[in-house]
N, C-alpha and C positions, 0 to 999 in steps of 0.2 A: 720229624719233630714237628708240633704243631709251634703256629706262632700265634697263638691267643693267649693271653693272659688277665683274666675276668673279663674288663669291658673294652679293655684296649689290648692292641696287639704290637710286636715287637719286630721291627725288622731286623736282617740278619747282623747288624750290626748294633744294634744295642751296648753290648758290651764294649766296644769299642769307643762309643760315646758318652758312656759312665767312666768309665775308664781315663777319659780325656778333661773329666770333671763339666761337661755340660749339664748345661739345667734343661731336664728333660719335663716337657708339656702334653696333654693328651692333643692332638690336633686331626683331625676327620678320620679316629677311628683308632689312630696307632699313638703311641709314643715317641715322641720326635724332639730332637734337638734344639731349642729356642735361643742359644750359644753357649757357646765353649769360653771364652771372653769377655768379650762384648760386642753388641751388634756394630759401633764404630769403628772396632780392630778390624773384624770380618770384613766388614764393607771395603774399608781400604784396603785388607787382603787382595781382595779380589779386583777391584778397581787399578792396583798399582803390582801387584804380583800374581798371584794365583790363588783360588780357592778350593774346597773338596768338597761336595753336597753327597749325603745320602737321599735321595729322593725314590727310595726304595718304596715307599708311599701311593708311589703312582700305579697307576692299573695298567694294564697290558691285555688288549681282549684281541684275539687270534681270528681270522676268519681264514678259511682253507677251502679247497674241493674247485672246479673247473670255473666257475662262477664267482669267484671270492670278488676280483677287480670291479665284474658289473653289480655287485651288489654293495661295494666299499661307493662307488660310483650313486649308488641309486639311495644309499641310507646317509651322505656326509654332502657336503658340499666342495668335496675334492674331486679331482679328477685323474684318477691314475692309470686306466685300461689303457691308454694310448701312450704312456709314459714310459720309458725304461727304468728297469729293475735298480732297486739303488735310490730312487728318490723318497724324500719326503713333503709330505705337504703339511700346512697347517689349516686346519678348517674348523667347521662346526658341524655339529647334529642338530639340524634343525627340525623344529614340531611343525607340525600343521600350519601353524599360525604365522611362523615365522621366527618364533623365537629362538633362541638358544639352549639345548636342553643341556649343550657341554662345550667347550672348544677344546678344541683335541688336535693329533699328530697323526696322520697316516703314513703310514710305512711300507710302501712297496718292494716287496723283498720278492729273491727268485720264485719261492714257494708257498706264499702267505701273504695276508696284510693285516700288519700289525696295526692297531689302534691304541695309542695312548691317550687315557683319559686323568680325568682329575681325581685325585684318592677318593673324596667327600661325595663323587657322583658315580664310582665303579659299580653298584650294587644295580644303581638307575638304568646308569648306561647300558650294562649288561641285559636288564628285563627289555630296555627300549628296541635295542639290537634284536633280541631274540624274538619279539613279538611282530617285529616287522623284516625279518628274514626269511621266514615261511620255509626255512629247510633248502633255499637255493643255496644256502653255503654253509657249512660246519662253521659252528661260532666256539671257543675255549674260551675262559676268561685263565690267563695262565699268570695273574699276579701275585698269586703267591708262590711261584714257581723262580720269582725273576729278582732279581737285587738291582737294582738300576744306581750306580755311583755316577756321577759328573764334576770335571775338571774343568774349571772356567778361570780366564785371566790372560791377561797380556804375556806371560811366562806358560802356559798352558802347553803349547805345541813341546816346546824344550822339557818338559816335564813327559810330556806322553811319548815321547821319542825313547824313550829311556825304558818303557813297557811294553811297548807295542812292536808289532812285525812294521817291516819298514814301508809296507804297500798301504797302510793304513792312514800312513801320515800323506800321502796323495787326495785324500777325501777333502771334498771340496763341500760349502755351504749347502745346509738343506741336503744332505746325500748321507747314505747309511749303507754298510758291506757287514760282513760276517771275517772276524779275524781271532788272532790271538791277544789277550793283554797280560801280562803276567805270566804267561803260559795257561791261562783260562780262554773256552772261547766265547764268543760275546760278538755280541751286535754292536756295531761303536757308529754313531752318527753324529752331527753339526749340526744343532740345533740353538737350544739354549735359553735363559731366561734372565741374562743380567745384563745383554747388549757386551758382553765381552767373548773373545774367542774362546772357544771351547770344546769339549766334547762328552758323549752321554754315554754309557759304557751299559749293555744290557747282559749280565751274565746269570748262570745258575743261580739260585737262592743261597746256597750254603759256599759259594766261594766271593761272596761278598766281600767276606771282612780279607783274603787273600789281597784282591783285588786294590781295597783299600788302602792296607798298610804298605803293596809295592808304592801306589801311587804318594804317599805322604812320605816313605824314603826316596823316593826318586824327587820328591820334589824340596828337598830339607833345604840344600842350596841354595836353591829359588826363593826361597821365605813362604812356600805351600802352607795354607794355614786351612785346618776343619772349619767350617762355615754351617749357622744352623738358620732355622726359617726365617729370624728375624731380620736377617742380611740381605736373605733370600729375597724378602719383601721391599726391604727399600732400595735392592737394585732393581726390582723388575720395575716400581715406583719410576725410579728417574728414568727409563727407556719408555715409559707411559705404556707399557703393557699390561692389561686387561687381568683382574683377579675376579675367577669365577666366584659368584655367590654374590660382589660385591659391586663391581662394575659390568657385568652381564649377567642373565640369569634368563627364565625361562618366558620371561615378559619384556624383553629385550629383545633388538632384533639385529643385525651386523652393520646394516646402514648407520644408525644411531648410533652407534658403540665405534664406529669410527674404519671398522672390518669389512668394510662392504666387500674390497676385494677379492677375499675369500669363497663369493659367491659365484657360480658361473652363469653367466648370461643367455647364452643359446644354446645350450646342451640339452640330451634328451631326459625324458622324466627323472624327479627325484622328489624325497617329501621335502614338503615346502616349499615346493618351486614357484608356486602362485601367488602363494603369499609374500613372498620374497623378490617378487618381480612386482606386484601391487606397491609394497612399502618402498623399492627405489622408486616407482615411475611415482606414486603419490608425495614423496620426500619426506623427511626425518620429523616426527612431531617436536623432536627433542634431540640434544647433541652430546656426546661424551666431549667435554672439553676440561685444557689442563690449565693450571694456574700454579704462579711463582710467588710466595710471601717473603713477609720480614724476615730477618734470623732468630726472633723471638716467637714467631707467629705461629704453632704447629697447629694443621687445619688437623681435623679428626672425622672421621665417617659420620654422616648425620649431622653433621654442620650446616647450617643455611648458606648457601651462596645470593649474595645480593646484587643485584646494579642500580645504580643510583638510589638505595636506599629500600628496594622493594625483591621480594624474596623470587628468585626465579630459577633455584634447582637447589641439591643437596650434594655434599660432596659425598661421593662415594669410597674414593679410596686417596688418603693422607697420612703425613708425618714430617719427619725431618728429613733431609737430603744433606748427609754425611760429606755427599761432594761440592755441593755449592753452598753448604752452610746455611741454608734456608727452609723455610717451610712449604712442602710443594704437596698437590691437591689434583685429583680427578674429581668430577662430578657432571650431572647431566645438568644443562641448560632447556631452556624454552627455546622453542625455536627462532623466536621472536628478538632473543636476548641475544646474537649473536655479533655480538659488537666488541672492539678490540676494548674499549677503557670502562671505567665506571664501575667496574666491581669490587666484593669486599665478599670476604669471609664472616659470618657472628662466631668468636671465639669468648664465651662465657658473655659477661655484659659490653662485648665491644666491638667494631667494626672494624677488621683488619683490611687493609689495602691491598687485592690481587689483582697481577697480572696475566694476560692473559698469552699462554707460552704456544708457540707452531713449535711441532716435532718434539723430537723426546729433551728432557733437559738436558740430560748428557748425552756425546758422540759415541757412538758404538764403534767396537774393534773387532764385530764378526767374524769380517770378511777380512782375508790377506787382500795383499794386493796386485788386483787383475781377474779377481774374482767377480762373478754377476749375482745378482740379486736373484734372491729363492723366487 
C-alpha cells in the first residue's frame, strides 16, 4: 500500500488521528496531527500523566555489513564500535566545515546500525551517507517500512508494562533492544524528546495502529492522551532541546549550539574532524542561549534579542511555556554579549524583559532513580 497521497504522505496512523478529531497539517512532507484537543491540555497530559505520539514521519537509515560500525563512527560524531550492542547515542552528521547536516540518534544493534534522522532531512541525509559511504557498508532507507510510536510521561512505565514483554521493563536510559509489544515485534528504546520518562517503539509499518490502540487502551485508567506536534514542540522547548532548521543547521556547529559534548576529541578520522577541532579551539563566535519572559510576553522566531538596547541576537525558537505560564525562548547571542542581565526581546513595538536561563526550563524525569546519564 502506498503512503503517498498527492503532495504529502500519510502515516499508518492517519485514520486514527482523523477519527480522534485531530487537526491535520502538512509537516515535512507528511500529514500530521498538530493537536487533538488543545496544545495546553496535551502538554499537561505528558507532564502530569502520559502522552502518546505518532512519530512515524521520522526517518530510519540502516547500515549493515562487517564495516557498519566503523562507517557509523566515520560518518557521525558518535562512537559505537567499542560499545556494547543496545547502546543509543545522540550525535550529529557533520559536514566538512563542522556544520550540522542533521542531529540524529545512532542505534547499535546486534546485526545493524540504525540512524534515526529528522523527517525533513531524510532524503538529504540518505544522499549524504550514500555519497560518503562508498560501498563500505550497505545503506538502506527503511523509513517507509517502520511505524514509530512513543509513549512519554510519568505514568509511561505503568502503561507500557501492560502491553510489553517483562524483560523490556529493565531497559535503561539511552538503551535499545528487540522484543514484543502488544504481540508485535519491535525495537524498543528509551530516549525521548519531552524530558519525561518514556519509550519509543519501532514496529512494522502496518502494525502501527495495533500498537497505538493497545497503548491507548492500556493507558485509559492512567489518563493517557494522544499528543500532536504542537505540544511536542512546547515540551522540547521547555527542555532546551534543539530543533533542526530553527536552532541548528549546516551553518551552526555543535559548540555554539551547546551540544559540543556529542563531538569526539581524540578519536580517529571522521568527517569534519579538523573543522570541529578548530571550532572548539577557537571558541564560539556566538552562543545559543535561553531566556524566560513574562506571562504575556510570547517570543517568536525572528524576534530581535537586545542587550541594553543594542541588538545582539535573534530568537530561533520561542513560545508560551504551559508549565511555567511564561514566555520562553532560545536564540543565538554574539559571544561578547554573554552576560547575565540587561536582555530584552523586541515584541512588536516594545521591549520585553528577558532573563537568562541556565539549564532546562523544567526539571526532567527521563531517568529512574539510580540510572546513569547517557
